[in-house]
C-alpha positions in Angstrom: 8.9 14.4 -57.7 9.2 17.2 -55.2 5.4 17.6 -55.1 4.9 13.9 -54.6 7.4 13.9 -51.7 5.7 17.0 -50.1 2.4 15.2 -50.4 3.8 12.1 -48.5 5.1 14.4 -45.8 1.8 16.0 -45.4 -0.1 12.7 -45.3 2.4 11.3 -42.8 1.9 14.5 -40.6 -1.9 14.0 -40.7 -1.6 10.3 -39.9 0.6 11.1 -36.9 -1.9 13.7 -35.7 -4.8 11.2 -35.9 -2.9 8.6 -34.0 -1.9 11.2 -31.4 -5.4 12.3 -31.1 -6.5 8.6 -30.8 -4.0 8.0 -27.9 -5.2 11.1 -26.2 -8.9 9.9 -26.7 -8.0 6.5 -25.3 -6.3 8.0 -22.3 -9.2 10.3 -21.6 -11.7 7.4 -21.8 -9.6 5.3 -19.4 -11.4 7.2 -16.6 -15.1 7.3 -16.6 -18.1 8.2 -14.5 -16.4 10.9 -12.5 -18.7 11.9 -9.6 -18.1 14.9 -7.2 -20.5 15.7 -4.3 -20.0 17.9 -1.2 -20.0 16.3 2.2 -19.6 17.9 5.6 -15.8 17.8 5.7 -14.9 18.0 1.9 -16.0 16.4 -1.4 -16.5 12.9 -2.1 -14.9 11.6 -5.3 -15.6 8.4 -7.3 -14.8 7.1 -10.7 -14.1 4.0 -12.8 -10.6 3.1 -14.2 -10.0 -0.5 -14.9 -6.5 -0.2 -16.1 -4.6 0.6 -12.9 -4.9 -0.8 -9.3 -3.7 2.6 -7.8 -4.3 6.1 -9.0 -3.4 9.7 -7.7 -6.0 12.4 -7.1 -4.3 15.8 -7.0 -6.6 18.6 -5.9 -6.5 22.4 -5.4 -8.6 25.2 -4.3 -7.8 28.9 -3.5 -7.2 27.7 0.1 -5.5 24.5 -0.2 -4.2 21.5 -2.1 -3.2 17.9 -1.6 -2.7 14.5 -3.0 -4.8 11.4 -2.4 -3.5 7.8 -3.3 -6.6 5.7 -4.0 -6.8 2.0 -4.4 -9.2 0.4 -6.9 -11.8 -2.1 -6.1 -12.8 -4.1 -9.2 -12.0 -1.0 -11.3 -13.9 1.4 -9.0 -12.3 4.2 -7.0 -13.6 6.3 -4.2 -12.5 8.6 -1.6 -13.1 11.9 0.1 -11.1 15.1 -0.8 -10.8 16.9 2.5 -11.3 20.6 2.7 -10.6 21.7 6.2 -9.5 25.2 5.0 -12.5 26.1 2.9 -12.9 29.9 3.4 -12.8 31.7 0.2 -12.5 28.9 -2.5 -15.2 29.0 -5.1 -14.1 25.9 -7.0 -12.3 22.7 -6.7 -9.9 21.5 -9.5 -8.8 17.8 -9.6 -6.5 15.8 -11.8 -6.5 12.0 -12.0 -3.0 10.6 -12.5 -1.3 7.3 -12.7 1.3 6.6 -10.0 4.0 7.4 -12.7 2.3 10.9 -13.0 0.6 10.4 -16.3 -2.4 12.6 -16.5 -5.7 10.6 -17.3 -8.4 13.0 -16.7 -9.4 16.3 -14.8 -12.4 18.0 -13.5 -13.7 21.2 -11.9 -16.3 21.3 -9.2 -18.2 24.4 -7.9 -18.2 24.8 -4.2 -21.4 25.9 -2.4 -21.8 28.2 0.5 -18.2 29.5 0.8 -18.2 32.7 2.9 -15.0 34.5 3.5 -14.4 35.5 7.0 -14.8 39.1 7.9 -11.5 40.7 8.6 -10.5 43.1 11.4 -7.8 45.7 11.3 -4.6 45.2 13.1 -4.1 47.5 16.1 -1.4 50.2 16.2 1.8 48.9 17.7 0.9 45.3 17.0 3.7 42.7 17.6 6.0 42.3 14.7 7.3 39.0 15.7 5.7 36.0 17.5 8.1 34.4 20.0 6.0 31.7 21.6 4.7 29.6 18.6 4.2 26.1 19.9 3.4 23.1 17.7 2.2 19.8 19.0 2.1 16.9 16.5 -0.5 14.2 16.5 -1.7 11.5 14.0 -2.5 13.6 10.8 -3.1 16.8 12.8 -0.9 19.6 14.4 -2.1 21.8 17.4 -0.8 25.3 17.4 -0.7 28.1 19.9 0.9 31.5 20.0 0.5 35.0 21.3 0.5 38.1 19.0 -0.7 41.2 20.8 -2.3 43.8 18.7 -3.4 41.1 16.1 -7.1 40.3 16.0 -6.7 37.8 13.3 -3.8 35.9 11.7 -3.1 33.9 8.8 -1.9 30.4 9.6 -0.3 28.3 6.8 0.7 24.8 6.8 2.7 22.9 4.1 3.8 19.2 3.7 4.6 17.2 0.7 1.0 15.7 0.7 -1.1 18.6 1.8 -1.0 22.4 2.0 -3.5 25.0 3.3 -4.1 28.3 5.0 -6.6 29.8 7.3 -7.6 33.1 8.8 -8.0 32.5 12.5 -9.4 34.8 15.2 -7.8 35.7 18.5 -9.2 34.1 21.6 -8.6 37.1 23.8 -5.5 39.2 24.7 -3.8 38.3 21.3 -3.8 34.6 22.1 -4.4 32.3 19.3 -4.9 28.2 19.3 -6.3 25.6 17.1 -5.8 22.5 15.2 -4.7 21.9 11.6 -6.1 18.8 10.1 -3.9 16.9 7.6 -5.9 13.7 6.6 -3.8 13.2 3.5 -0.5 13.3 5.2 1.5 10.3 6.2 3.0 9.3 9.5 6.3 11.2 10.3 5.8 13.7 7.5 7.3 16.9 8.1 5.0 19.8 8.4 5.9 23.6 8.2 3.7 26.0 9.9 3.8 29.8 9.3 1.9 32.6 11.0 1.4 35.9 9.3 -0.4 39.0 10.1 -3.3 40.1 7.7 -0.8 42.3 6.0 1.1 39.1 5.0 4.1 40.0 7.1 5.6 36.9 8.5 5.4 36.7 12.3 6.8 33.1 13.0 7.5 29.8 11.4 8.4 26.3 12.8 8.5 22.7 11.6 7.3 19.5 13.3 7.0 15.8 12.3 3.5 14.0 12.6 3.3 11.1 14.8 3.4 7.4 14.1 0.5 5.6 16.1 1.3 1.9 16.1 -1.7 -0.5 15.3 -2.8 -3.0 17.9 -1.0 -6.3 17.2 -1.4 -7.8 20.7 -3.7 -10.6 19.7 -1.9 -14.1 19.3 -4.0 -17.1 18.0 -3.9 -20.0 20.5 -3.6 -22.3 17.4 -2.6 -22.2 13.9 -0.3 -23.3 11.1 2.6 -21.3 12.7 2.0 -22.3 16.3 5.4 -22.8 17.9 7.5 -20.9 15.3 9.5 -18.0 16.6 10.1 -15.1 14.2 12.0 -12.0 14.9 11.2 -9.0 12.7 13.7 -6.3 12.0 12.4 -3.1 10.6 15.5 -1.4 9.0 17.3 1.8 10.1 15.6 4.0 12.8 14.9 7.7 13.5 18.0 8.3 15.6 21.6 8.5 14.7 23.6 5.3 14.8 27.2 4.5 14.2 28.1 0.8 14.4 31.9 1.2 14.1 33.9 -1.5 12.4 33.1 -5.1 13.0 34.2 -8.4 11.5 32.1 -9.3 8.4 31.1 -12.7 9.7 32.4 -15.1 12.5 36.0 -16.1 11.8 36.5 -13.4 9.1 39.4 -11.0 9.4 37.8 -8.5 7.2 36.5 -5.4 9.1 33.3 -3.7 7.6 30.8 -1.1 8.7 28.6 -2.2 11.6 25.8 0.3 10.5 25.2 3.8 9.8 22.4 6.4 9.6 22.2 6.2 5.8 18.8 5.2 4.5 16.5 5.4 1.6 13.9 8.3 1.1 10.9 8.6 -1.2 11.6 10.2 -4.4 8.3 12.2 -4.4 6.8 11.7 -0.8 10.2 12.2 1.0 9.2 9.4 3.5 12.0 7.9 5.2 12.7 4.2 4.8 12.6 3.5 8.5 9.0 4.6 9.1 7.8 2.9 5.9 9.4 -0.4 6.8 8.0 0.0 10.5 4.7 0.3 9.1 5.1 -3.0 7.0 6.6 -4.7 9.9 3.6 -4.1 12.0 1.4 -5.7 9.3 3.7 -8.7 9.1 3.6 -9.1 12.8 -0.2 -9.0 13.0 -0.4 -11.7 10.2 2.1 -13.9 11.8 0.3 -13.7 15.2 -3.0 -14.5 13.7 -1.4 -17.7 12.5 -0.1 -18.5 16.0 3.5 -17.6 15.6 5.6 -16.0 18.4 6.8 -12.6 17.0 9.3 -10.1 18.4 10.8 -7.2 16.7 14.2 -5.5 17.0 12.3 -2.1 17.3 8.8 -1.0 17.7 9.3 2.7 17.5 11.3 5.2 15.4 13.1 6.8 18.4 15.8 4.4 19.0 19.5 3.6 17.9 20.4 -0.1 17.2 23.4 -1.3 15.2 23.2 -4.2 12.8 25.3 -6.3 15.2 22.9 -5.6 18.0 19.9 -6.5 15.8 21.4 -10.0 15.1 22.4 -10.5 18.7 18.9 -9.7 19.8 17.4 -12.3 17.3 19.9 -14.8 18.6 19.0 -14.0 22.3 15.3 -14.4 21.4 15.8 -17.9 20.1 14.1 -17.1 16.9 13.8 -19.8 14.1 13.5 -17.0 11.4 15.0 -13.5 11.2 13.2 -11.3 8.5 14.9 -8.0 8.1 12.5 -5.6 6.3 14.0 -2.9 3.9 13.3 -0.7 0.9 15.6 -0.2 -1.9 17.1 2.8 -3.8 18.4 3.1 -7.4 19.9 6.0 -9.4 17.7 4.7 -12.4 14.5 5.8 -10.8 12.3 3.3 -12.6 13.1 -0.1 -10.8 10.2 -2.3 -9.7 11.6 -5.4 -8.0 11.9 -7.4 -4.8 15.1 -8.7 -3.7 15.8 -11.4 -1.0 19.3 -11.6 0.3 20.6 -14.5 2.4 24.1 -15.0 3.9 26.8 -16.9 1.9 29.9 -17.8 3.9 29.0 -17.2 7.5 29.6 -20.4 9.6 26.4 -19.6 11.5 24.4 -19.8 8.1 26.2 -23.1 7.0 25.1 -24.6 10.4 21.5 -23.8 9.7 21.3 -25.6 6.4 23.1 -26.2 3.1 23.5 -23.3 0.9 21.3 -24.9 -1.8 18.5 -25.3 0.5 19.0 -21.8 1.8 18.5 -20.5 -1.7 15.3 -22.5 -2.1 13.8 -21.2 1.1 14.7 -17.6 -0.1 13.0 -18.4 -3.5 9.8 -19.6 -1.8 9.5 -16.3 0.0 10.4 -14.2 -3.1 7.8 -16.1 -5.3 5.1 -15.6 -2.8 5.7 -12.0 -2.5 5.7 -11.5 -6.2 2.5 -13.3 -6.6 0.8 -11.2 -3.8 2.1 -7.9 -5.1 2.2 -8.6 -8.8 5.9 -7.4 -9.0 7.6 -9.3 -12.0 11.3 -8.4 -11.2 13.4 -9.5 -8.4 15.9 -12.2 -7.6 17.5 -14.2 -4.6 21.1 -13.3 -3.9 23.3 -15.1 -1.2 25.9 -12.5 -0.2 28.3 -11.5 2.6 27.2 -7.9 2.3 25.1 -7.7 5.5 26.5 -8.0 8.9 23.1 -8.6 10.4 22.6 -11.6 8.2 26.1 -12.9 8.9 26.0 -13.1 12.6 22.4 -14.6 12.9 22.3 -18.0 14.2 18.9 -18.9 12.6 17.3 -18.7 9.0 17.8 -15.0 8.1 17.1 -12.9 5.1 17.2 -9.1 4.4 14.3 -8.4 2.0 14.2 -5.3 -0.2 10.3 -4.9 -0.5 10.4 -2.3 -3.2 12.0 0.9 -4.4 11.6 4.2 -2.9 13.5 5.7 -5.7 10.8 4.8 -8.1 8.0 7.5 -8.0 5.2 4.9 -8.8 6.6 2.5 -5.9 7.0 5.5 -3.6 3.4 6.5 -4.0 1.7 3.1 -3.5 4.1 2.2 -0.7 2.0 4.7 1.4 -1.1 2.8 1.0 -2.5 0.3 3.6 -3.5 -1.9 0.6 0.0 -2.4 -1.0 1.7 -2.5 2.5 -0.7 -5.5 3.3 0.1 -7.2 0.1 3.8 -7.2 0.9 3.0 -8.6 4.3 0.6 -11.2 2.9 3.1 -12.4 0.5 6.0 -12.6 3.1 3.9 -14.6 5.6 2.4 -16.9 3.0 6.0 -17.6 1.8 7.1 -18.2 5.3 4.3 -20.5 5.9 5.1 -22.5 2.8 8.8 -22.9 4.1 7.7 -24.1 7.6 5.3 -26.6 5.8 8.1 -27.8 3.5 6.6 -26.6 0.3 9.9 -25.1 -1.1 10.3 -23.6 -4.5 13.3 -24.4 -6.5 15.9 -21.6 -6.7 16.3 -20.2 -10.2 19.7 -19.0 -11.2 19.8 -15.6 -13.0 
C-alpha cells in the first residue's frame, strides 16, 4: 500500500513538471522572430507577439540600461534601443516582459566596434569637489557644465526610472567640462540625478533636475464639424505647484464645509510619474481631437507650474460659458491590480439639478464611460453620482470627473506612458461626448 502511494506521488510530481515545462514552453513561444541589428544610435529591435498590445523591453549593457514600452501593431513590435553611452560595452542583454512584469523571452546581442576611451591621469592637487555643476533640462535630454581643475577627464553618470548610464568625458580646456546627456526613454517631468566623479571614482558633485514637458501644437480648430458651436472646458487634475484650497461649502446651499483642494495626487507605482503631468498629456490629446471636430476648447491649466484650487477651476469653467466640463484624473488603490474607468457626476448640487434630471445625467455619464471602455478595451468601471467633488458641485454645466485609469496598477502605469494608450483614452472620451451631443445616449446600468 505504501509502495503504491509512493508511486502515485512520483507520477504526480512528473506530471506537474511536464505541465510546468509546457507552460514555460508556451510562454517562451509567445515571442517569436526576435531581430536585433545595430544602427547609428543604438540597436533596432523587432519581434512578434500576438498575445499582448503592449510590452516592455528592458535592456542593459556595461555602460547603460533602460526600459522601452512598445505598442504592438497586428502582433508586431519594433523600436530602437538607444545606446548614447556606448564606450566599453561588449554586448547588449534584453528581456521582453508583459506590463505586469512577466518574463516572456530574453536575448543577447554582440556589439561591434566598441572602443574604450583612453584615460589620462589626474593632475596633482586636482579639485576634490565641483562647486559649479549646472544642469539645464530639455525634452528628453539634460545639458551639463562644470569646472574641475586638475581633472582632464571625468565620469558623468545619470539616473532616472526609465534610463541610466555613464560616460567618460574629456575636459575642454582649463578643467572646463560641458555636454548633453540624451534620455530618449525618459518621460516628461521625469526626475534625473546627475553625478560627476573623478577617474578614481571619487564623487565630485551631484544634483537633480526634472525634464521638460513640451506641449504639442493644438492650435488648429476645424471651421466645420459635428461639435461646431459646442464649448468644452477641460480640467487636467492637480498641478506642479503647492495648492491649499482651505474649507469651502460642499455645494451651493450646503452648510457642510469640505476641503477646497490640496496638493495630494496619485503617482505611478513603477514609473513614479505624477498624476498631474500624465493627465496634462491626456488633456492635450483630448483638446486636439475636440478642436478637429469643430469644438471650442479651453483648459483650466496648460502647464504644470500653476496653483489652482478646485473652486477656481469650477469658476473658470462657469466664466467661459462652457457646455461641458470634463475633469481629467487618474486613480489610486491600495490593491495594486485595479483596471477600471470611473465617471463621477454631481448628485445634490442645485447647479446640477438645473442642468438636467439626475436620471438623464446618469445616462450621459454612461454614454461617455461606454465609449471609453470600447476604445481602451477596459472592462471594469462604473458611473457614480456623488457630492464628493467640489469642482463638480459648483459647475453650472454638465460636468464629470473622469478617473481614466489606475497609476497604482503597474501594468496601467506602464501603458499610460505611451502615446497610443493616451490616444485611446482621448478617442473614447471624445466619441462619447459626440454621442451625447447628438442625443445617442446609453442607458445607465445600476451596479
